[in-house]
LUMVO-521904 format. One record per residue (C-alpha): residue in one letter; x, y, z. Coordinates in nm, 3 decimals, decimal comma. Each point is the difference from the previous one (the first is absolute). Example, Ala and Ser with C-alpha at 12.3 -4.5 7.8 and 13.67 -1.06 7.14 Angstrom:
2
+-----+---------+---------+---------+
: res :      c1 :      c2 :      c3 :
+-----+---------+---------+---------+
:   A :   1,230 :  -0,450 :   0,780 :
:   S :   0,137 :   0,344 :  -0,066 :
+-----+---------+---------+---------+
END
This chain:
348
+-----+---------+---------+---------+
: res :      c1 :      c2 :      c3 :
+-----+---------+---------+---------+
:   M :  -1,896 :   2,309 :   1,992 :
:   S :   0,202 :   0,173 :  -0,273 :
:   D :  -0,089 :  -0,052 :  -0,365 :
:   V :   0,328 :  -0,186 :  -0,055 :
:   Q :  -0,058 :  -0,224 :   0,301 :
:   E :  -0,356 :  -0,067 :  -0,114 :
:   L :   0,128 :  -0,095 :  -0,345 :
:   K :   0,263 :  -0,229 :   0,155 :
:   T :  -0,273 :  -0,169 :   0,201 :
:   F :  -0,213 :  -0,042 :  -0,312 :
:   I :   0,288 :  -0,147 :  -0,200 :
:   A :   0,105 :  -0,238 :   0,277 :
:   D :  -0,322 :  -0,203 :  -0,018 :
:   L :  -0,083 :   0,058 :  -0,367 :
:   P :  -0,011 :  -0,334 :  -0,188 :
:   K :   0,280 :   0,012 :  -0,255 :
:   V :   0,193 :  -0,196 :  -0,259 :
:   E :   0,374 :   0,012 :  -0,064 :
:   L :   0,105 :  -0,045 :  -0,363 :
:   H :   0,368 :   0,096 :   0,000 :
:   V :   0,186 :  -0,145 :   0,292 :
:   H :   0,309 :  -0,218 :  -0,014 :
:   H :   0,030 :  -0,328 :   0,186 :
:   V :   0,344 :   0,043 :   0,155 :
:   G :  -0,043 :   0,378 :   0,003 :
:   S :  -0,295 :  -0,043 :   0,236 :
:   A :   0,214 :  -0,160 :   0,269 :
:   S :  -0,024 :   0,229 :   0,303 :
:   P :   0,296 :   0,047 :   0,237 :
:   R :  -0,168 :  -0,258 :   0,225 :
:   I :  -0,009 :  -0,259 :  -0,280 :
:   V :   0,347 :   0,082 :  -0,136 :
:   A :   0,147 :  -0,018 :   0,350 :
:   E :  -0,146 :  -0,348 :   0,044 :
:   L :   0,141 :  -0,112 :  -0,335 :
:   A :   0,339 :   0,157 :   0,075 :
:   A :   0,008 :  -0,178 :   0,336 :
:   R :  -0,070 :  -0,330 :  -0,176 :
:   H :   0,306 :   0,055 :  -0,218 :
:   E :   0,216 :   0,204 :   0,236 :
:   G :   0,366 :   0,024 :  -0,090 :
:   S :  -0,051 :  -0,062 :  -0,371 :
:   S :  -0,164 :   0,329 :  -0,102 :
:   P :   0,075 :   0,372 :   0,030 :
:   V :  -0,363 :   0,063 :   0,097 :
:   P :  -0,021 :   0,089 :   0,372 :
:   A :  -0,233 :  -0,203 :   0,223 :
:   D :  -0,080 :   0,305 :   0,216 :
:   P :  -0,319 :   0,180 :  -0,121 :
:   E :   0,141 :   0,340 :   0,105 :
:   R :   0,322 :  -0,052 :  -0,198 :
:   L :  -0,211 :  -0,119 :  -0,294 :
:   R :  -0,163 :   0,342 :  -0,025 :
:   E :   0,347 :   0,147 :  -0,053 :
:   Y :   0,089 :  -0,279 :  -0,244 :
:   F :  -0,306 :   0,089 :  -0,209 :
:   D :   0,126 :   0,360 :  -0,042 :
:   F :   0,104 :  -0,016 :  -0,367 :
:   Q :   0,126 :   0,271 :  -0,236 :
:   D :  -0,169 :  -0,081 :  -0,331 :
:   L :  -0,176 :  -0,276 :  -0,195 :
:   A :   0,323 :  -0,192 :  -0,067 :
:   H :   0,090 :   0,001 :   0,370 :
:   F :  -0,355 :  -0,102 :   0,088 :
:   I :   0,023 :  -0,301 :  -0,233 :
:   E :   0,332 :  -0,098 :   0,163 :
:   I :  -0,164 :   0,008 :   0,345 :
:   Y :  -0,310 :  -0,175 :  -0,130 :
:   L :   0,207 :  -0,287 :  -0,139 :
:   S :   0,180 :  -0,042 :   0,333 :
:   V :  -0,340 :  -0,058 :   0,159 :
:   V :  -0,093 :  -0,237 :  -0,284 :
:   D :   0,308 :  -0,202 :   0,096 :
:   L :  -0,162 :  -0,070 :   0,338 :
:   I :  -0,276 :  -0,199 :  -0,172 :
:   R :   0,184 :  -0,333 :  -0,019 :
:   T :  -0,255 :  -0,275 :   0,073 :
:   P :  -0,365 :  -0,068 :  -0,080 :
:   D :  -0,073 :   0,061 :   0,370 :
:   D :   0,151 :   0,349 :  -0,034 :
:   V :  -0,228 :   0,065 :  -0,299 :
:   A :  -0,309 :  -0,118 :   0,187 :
:   M :   0,082 :   0,195 :   0,316 :
:   L :   0,068 :   0,320 :  -0,192 :
:   T :  -0,321 :  -0,027 :  -0,202 :
:   Y :  -0,222 :  -0,084 :   0,296 :
:   E :   0,141 :   0,284 :   0,209 :
:   I :  -0,047 :   0,247 :  -0,286 :
:   A :  -0,367 :  -0,100 :  -0,006 :
:   R :  -0,025 :   0,063 :   0,373 :
:   E :   0,129 :   0,354 :  -0,047 :
:   L :  -0,224 :   0,066 :  -0,301 :
:   A :  -0,301 :  -0,111 :   0,203 :
:   G :   0,096 :   0,254 :   0,265 :
:   Q :  -0,062 :   0,270 :  -0,262 :
:   T :  -0,339 :  -0,137 :  -0,105 :
:   V :   0,139 :  -0,130 :  -0,328 :
:   R :  -0,243 :  -0,257 :  -0,132 :
:   Y :   0,186 :  -0,104 :  -0,316 :
:   A :   0,362 :   0,038 :  -0,113 :
:   E :   0,176 :  -0,079 :  -0,326 :
:   L :   0,346 :  -0,074 :   0,135 :
:   T :   0,288 :   0,044 :  -0,244 :
:   V :   0,215 :  -0,311 :   0,042 :
:   T :   0,338 :  -0,062 :  -0,166 :
:   P :   0,050 :  -0,380 :  -0,012 :
:   Y :   0,330 :   0,027 :  -0,187 :
:   T :   0,191 :   0,153 :   0,291 :
:   S :  -0,099 :  -0,289 :   0,228 :
:   I :   0,043 :  -0,274 :  -0,260 :
:   I :   0,359 :   0,102 :  -0,080 :
:   R :   0,069 :  -0,014 :   0,374 :
:   G :  -0,098 :  -0,365 :   0,005 :
:   I :  -0,374 :  -0,018 :   0,074 :
:   A :  -0,173 :  -0,231 :  -0,248 :
:   A :  -0,276 :   0,169 :  -0,200 :
:   E :  -0,261 :  -0,249 :   0,119 :
:   A :   0,095 :   0,044 :   0,366 :
:   F :   0,003 :   0,378 :  -0,037 :
:   C :  -0,351 :   0,004 :  -0,147 :
:   E :  -0,135 :  -0,245 :   0,256 :
:   A :   0,133 :   0,221 :   0,280 :
:   L :  -0,180 :   0,299 :  -0,154 :
:   E :  -0,322 :  -0,195 :  -0,029 :
:   D :   0,021 :  -0,134 :   0,353 :
:   A :   0,036 :   0,354 :   0,132 :
:   R :  -0,280 :   0,123 :  -0,226 :
:   R :  -0,243 :  -0,260 :   0,134 :
:   R :   0,091 :   0,067 :   0,362 :
:   A :  -0,016 :   0,378 :  -0,048 :
:   G :  -0,349 :  -0,022 :  -0,146 :
:   R :  -0,114 :  -0,218 :   0,289 :
:   D :   0,170 :   0,190 :   0,282 :
:   F :  -0,005 :   0,363 :  -0,117 :
:   G :  -0,271 :   0,025 :  -0,264 :
:   V :   0,252 :   0,131 :  -0,255 :
:   E :  -0,007 :  -0,137 :  -0,353 :
:   L :   0,353 :  -0,017 :  -0,140 :
:   V :   0,071 :  -0,058 :  -0,368 :
:   W :   0,327 :   0,010 :  -0,192 :
:   C :   0,163 :   0,201 :  -0,276 :
:   F :   0,311 :  -0,192 :  -0,111 :
:   D :   0,258 :   0,264 :  -0,077 :
:   I :   0,308 :  -0,011 :  -0,221 :
:   P :   0,297 :   0,175 :   0,164 :
:   G :   0,100 :   0,207 :  -0,302 :
:   E :   0,361 :   0,045 :   0,109 :
:   S :   0,051 :  -0,378 :  -0,038 :
:   G :  -0,103 :   0,007 :  -0,365 :
:   L :  -0,160 :  -0,258 :  -0,224 :
:   P :   0,128 :  -0,304 :   0,195 :
:   A :  -0,205 :   0,122 :   0,298 :
:   A :  -0,298 :   0,053 :  -0,230 :
:   D :   0,033 :  -0,360 :  -0,123 :
:   V :  -0,002 :  -0,136 :   0,357 :
:   T :  -0,289 :   0,223 :   0,109 :
:   L :  -0,213 :  -0,100 :  -0,296 :
:   D :   0,080 :  -0,369 :   0,051 :
:   V :  -0,112 :   0,012 :   0,363 :
:   A :  -0,310 :   0,197 :  -0,092 :
:   L :  -0,111 :  -0,239 :  -0,272 :
:   R :   0,132 :  -0,336 :   0,120 :
:   V :  -0,061 :   0,022 :   0,375 :
:   R :  -0,268 :   0,271 :  -0,003 :
:   P :  -0,119 :   0,032 :   0,359 :
:   D :  -0,372 :   0,051 :   0,050 :
:   G :   0,043 :   0,361 :   0,111 :
:   L :   0,194 :   0,114 :  -0,306 :
:   V :  -0,188 :   0,272 :  -0,193 :
:   S :   0,257 :   0,215 :  -0,178 :
:   F :   0,346 :   0,036 :  -0,150 :
:   G :   0,232 :   0,295 :   0,060 :
:   L :   0,338 :   0,157 :  -0,062 :
:   G :   0,179 :   0,192 :   0,275 :
:   G :   0,345 :   0,108 :   0,109 :
:   P :   0,189 :   0,296 :  -0,145 :
:   E :  -0,138 :   0,153 :  -0,317 :
:   V :   0,316 :   0,177 :  -0,115 :
:   G :   0,188 :  -0,234 :  -0,232 :
:   V :  -0,285 :  -0,256 :   0,001 :
:   P :  -0,221 :   0,069 :  -0,302 :
:   R :  -0,349 :  -0,154 :  -0,005 :
:   P :  -0,021 :  -0,138 :  -0,360 :
:   P :   0,242 :  -0,296 :   0,044 :
:   F :  -0,247 :  -0,153 :   0,246 :
:   A :  -0,293 :   0,012 :  -0,244 :
:   S :  -0,002 :  -0,372 :  -0,084 :
:   H :  -0,010 :  -0,093 :   0,369 :
:   F :  -0,298 :   0,225 :   0,056 :
:   D :  -0,168 :  -0,134 :  -0,314 :
:   R :   0,021 :  -0,353 :   0,136 :
:   A :  -0,113 :   0,100 :   0,348 :
:   R :  -0,300 :   0,188 :  -0,138 :
:   A :  -0,087 :  -0,290 :  -0,229 :
:   A :  -0,013 :  -0,217 :   0,313 :
:   G :  -0,252 :   0,237 :   0,159 :
:   L :   0,230 :   0,209 :   0,220 :
:   H :  -0,042 :   0,376 :   0,019 :
:   S :   0,284 :   0,234 :  -0,102 :
:   V :   0,120 :   0,246 :   0,267 :
:   P :   0,357 :   0,118 :  -0,073 :
:   H :   0,177 :   0,283 :   0,178 :
:   A :   0,071 :   0,294 :  -0,230 :
:   G :   0,053 :   0,374 :   0,010 :
:   E :   0,123 :   0,034 :   0,356 :
:   S :   0,367 :   0,091 :  -0,052 :
:   T :  -0,014 :   0,030 :  -0,380 :
:   G :  -0,214 :   0,204 :  -0,237 :
:   P :  -0,341 :  -0,052 :  -0,158 :
:   E :   0,147 :  -0,209 :  -0,283 :
:   T :   0,040 :  -0,286 :   0,249 :
:   V :  -0,373 :   0,014 :   0,074 :
:   W :  -0,076 :  -0,002 :  -0,372 :
:   D :   0,225 :  -0,306 :  -0,037 :
:   A :  -0,180 :  -0,175 :   0,286 :
:   V :  -0,333 :   0,059 :  -0,170 :
:   N :   0,107 :  -0,069 :  -0,357 :
:   H :   0,242 :  -0,290 :   0,054 :
:   L :  -0,113 :  -0,160 :   0,326 :
:   G :  -0,377 :   0,051 :  -0,026 :
:   A :  -0,010 :   0,174 :   0,339 :
:   E :  -0,343 :   0,003 :   0,165 :
:   R :   0,131 :   0,202 :   0,294 :
:   I :   0,329 :   0,183 :   0,036 :
:   G :   0,221 :  -0,025 :   0,306 :
:   H :   0,071 :   0,366 :   0,089 :
:   G :  -0,029 :   0,162 :  -0,345 :
:   I :   0,044 :   0,350 :   0,141 :
:   A :   0,209 :   0,111 :  -0,301 :
:   A :  -0,323 :  -0,005 :  -0,200 :
:   V :  -0,056 :   0,353 :   0,130 :
:   Q :   0,273 :   0,116 :  -0,241 :
:   D :  -0,200 :  -0,113 :  -0,306 :
:   P :  -0,353 :   0,136 :  -0,050 :
:   A :  -0,065 :  -0,252 :  -0,277 :
:   L :   0,090 :  -0,286 :   0,233 :
:   M :  -0,223 :   0,133 :   0,277 :
:   A :  -0,285 :   0,030 :  -0,251 :
:   Y :   0,062 :  -0,360 :  -0,110 :
:   L :   0,004 :  -0,137 :   0,355 :
:   A :  -0,319 :   0,190 :   0,079 :
:   A :  -0,181 :  -0,111 :  -0,315 :
:   E :   0,105 :  -0,364 :   0,030 :
:   G :  -0,050 :  -0,016 :   0,377 :
:   V :   0,355 :  -0,117 :   0,078 :
:   P :   0,055 :   0,071 :   0,371 :
:   L :   0,326 :   0,111 :   0,155 :
:   E :   0,114 :  -0,156 :   0,328 :
:   I :   0,109 :   0,314 :   0,184 :
:   C :   0,235 :  -0,028 :   0,300 :
:   P :   0,074 :   0,361 :   0,103 :
:   T :   0,245 :  -0,049 :   0,288 :
:   S :   0,192 :  -0,264 :  -0,194 :
:   N :   0,046 :   0,242 :  -0,290 :
:   V :   0,153 :   0,257 :   0,234 :
:   R :   0,218 :  -0,247 :   0,190 :
:   T :   0,149 :  -0,137 :  -0,324 :
:   R :   0,060 :   0,357 :  -0,123 :
:   S :  -0,234 :  -0,048 :  -0,295 :
:   V :  -0,191 :   0,306 :   0,124 :
:   P :   0,173 :   0,286 :   0,187 :
:   S :  -0,265 :   0,035 :   0,272 :
:   L :  -0,359 :  -0,089 :   0,081 :
:   D :  -0,103 :   0,357 :  -0,081 :
:   E :   0,131 :  -0,054 :  -0,353 :
:   H :  -0,162 :  -0,340 :  -0,051 :
:   P :  -0,191 :  -0,020 :  -0,332 :
:   L :  -0,305 :  -0,176 :   0,148 :
:   P :  -0,226 :   0,309 :  -0,018 :
:   D :   0,092 :   0,064 :  -0,364 :
:   L :  -0,063 :  -0,362 :  -0,094 :
:   V :  -0,340 :   0,004 :   0,169 :
:   A :  -0,087 :   0,333 :  -0,164 :
:   A :   0,077 :  -0,158 :  -0,340 :
:   G :  -0,245 :  -0,283 :   0,071 :
:   V :   0,265 :  -0,273 :   0,040 :
:   P :  -0,131 :  -0,283 :   0,221 :
:   V :   0,213 :  -0,029 :   0,314 :
:   T :   0,023 :  -0,236 :   0,295 :
:   I :   0,185 :   0,067 :   0,326 :
:   N :   0,256 :  -0,251 :   0,122 :
:   S :   0,304 :  -0,034 :   0,228 :
:   D :   0,265 :  -0,185 :  -0,210 :
:   D :   0,258 :  -0,103 :   0,267 :
:   P :  -0,159 :   0,158 :   0,307 :
:   P :   0,235 :  -0,082 :   0,290 :
:   M :   0,305 :   0,086 :  -0,210 :
:   F :  -0,157 :   0,338 :  -0,078 :
:   S :  -0,126 :   0,057 :   0,358 :
:   T :  -0,360 :   0,009 :  -0,117 :
:   T :  -0,321 :  -0,204 :  -0,005 :
:   L :  -0,294 :  -0,022 :  -0,235 :
:   N :  -0,199 :   0,210 :   0,247 :
:   D :   0,275 :   0,264 :  -0,013 :
:   E :  -0,009 :  -0,001 :  -0,380 :
:   Y :  -0,375 :   0,058 :   0,001 :
:   L :   0,053 :   0,300 :   0,227 :
:   V :   0,276 :   0,132 :  -0,228 :
:   A :  -0,229 :  -0,039 :  -0,302 :
:   A :  -0,287 :   0,169 :   0,183 :
:   T :   0,228 :   0,295 :   0,080 :
:   L :   0,133 :   0,029 :  -0,354 :
:   L :  -0,351 :  -0,021 :  -0,148 :
:   D :  -0,172 :   0,204 :   0,274 :
:   L :  -0,246 :  -0,281 :   0,077 :
:   E :  -0,241 :  -0,059 :   0,283 :
:   A :  -0,153 :  -0,334 :   0,098 :
:   D :  -0,215 :  -0,034 :  -0,314 :
:   G :   0,299 :   0,054 :  -0,226 :
:   V :   0,215 :  -0,243 :   0,196 :
:   A :  -0,277 :  -0,260 :  -0,032 :
:   D :   0,017 :   0,059 :  -0,376 :
:   L :   0,371 :  -0,088 :   0,011 :
:   A :  -0,086 :  -0,328 :   0,171 :
:   R :  -0,268 :  -0,069 :  -0,262 :
:   A :   0,249 :   0,073 :  -0,279 :
:   G :   0,238 :  -0,259 :   0,143 :
:   I :  -0,276 :  -0,260 :   0,016 :
:   E :  -0,109 :   0,070 :  -0,358 :
:   A :   0,360 :  -0,021 :  -0,128 :
:   S :   0,066 :  -0,329 :   0,179 :
:   F :  -0,017 :  -0,346 :  -0,155 :
:   M :  -0,271 :  -0,121 :   0,237 :
:   D :  -0,301 :  -0,165 :  -0,157 :
:   T :  -0,317 :   0,206 :  -0,051 :
:   D :  -0,186 :  -0,134 :   0,303 :
:   R :   0,294 :   0,058 :   0,234 :
:   K :   0,039 :   0,356 :  -0,129 :
:   A :  -0,370 :   0,070 :   0,048 :
:   G :   0,010 :  -0,131 :   0,355 :
:   L :   0,302 :   0,209 :   0,095 :
:   L :  -0,147 :   0,311 :  -0,164 :
:   R :  -0,312 :  -0,048 :   0,213 :
:   E :   0,221 :  -0,029 :   0,306 :
:   V :   0,165 :   0,335 :  -0,082 :
:   D :  -0,341 :   0,162 :  -0,052 :
:   E :  -0,132 :  -0,133 :   0,329 :
:   Y :   0,313 :   0,112 :   0,185 :
:   L :  -0,034 :   0,352 :  -0,144 :
:   R :  -0,367 :   0,018 :   0,101 :
:   H :   0,084 :  -0,114 :   0,353 :
:   F :   0,284 :   0,253 :   0,025 :
:   R :  -0,228 :   0,283 :  -0,111 :
:   R :  -0,265 :  -0,098 :   0,255 :
:   S :   0,262 :  -0,013 :   0,274 :
:   A :   0,138 :   0,339 :  -0,099 :
:   T :  -0,342 :   0,165 :   0,038 :
:   T :  -0,085 :  -0,147 :   0,341 :
+-----+---------+---------+---------+
END
């Protein structure tokens, strides 16, 4: 068995968490095709999985968001929400993901006519069934779509605080960064944090390090979605390292959205060398033709890691998660036991 194949085998069954993955963006061609078939004739999204792969071939971040929103438009009923969420959990379980903080954007469904209460109940129904059937713990980050401005922030905060589903753990800000400064959303994040939600905004993917500084200083960020522009600012990297603010790194996504020219030029090694805490994630995996397992292999290649180092990446994700202490400890033990078993198998 080649070293790469051995590492793939190790990653495939390694217990993992996923901290930066979008709800609609996790819809595989199989799931999207089923949704498109439900609403055939009223959407540009093809119902054929093969044609979907071509449809997901976008030119840049703006084109990606256009395609993404066309898939969002297929989520029209609470049953669509529940089906999507449950099927995402099935596919996460197939990658040995034990826990996922799914980035959910209630606003885009609410403005399409799904009541906030029905939307949240559909999420929770899928969460309960996924835990029972697949052993995957799903929790939610309610995300403001930045391109829709403060009205979207008002709706997102209202749903988070008034309806507040049991699985809600954090509050985010996504969408395009260019032309969407972070400071105007500060009061929304203040209120969310006062209510006990964690702050996890996107920043520093397609803009510079100043956006990451704004996320920290104005939004109280505890983790940063992407944050790769931090590599341009040694003072920022030193701050993130000293304060233990992890970055949610999604290498393939950064290349597919043209935020990074190529995987070979990805700043992950420089961030790690500077002591910045990092976690490995998949972002919108089917749309980027990747999986979390693939992203772990990419990270292992960029960082020149073997099994022990890859296990450390899994541990870093667990530590950066918003699981309670006992759940973290249990999952860390599971990683340790898996690594021991893998080593024993490799020597026999």
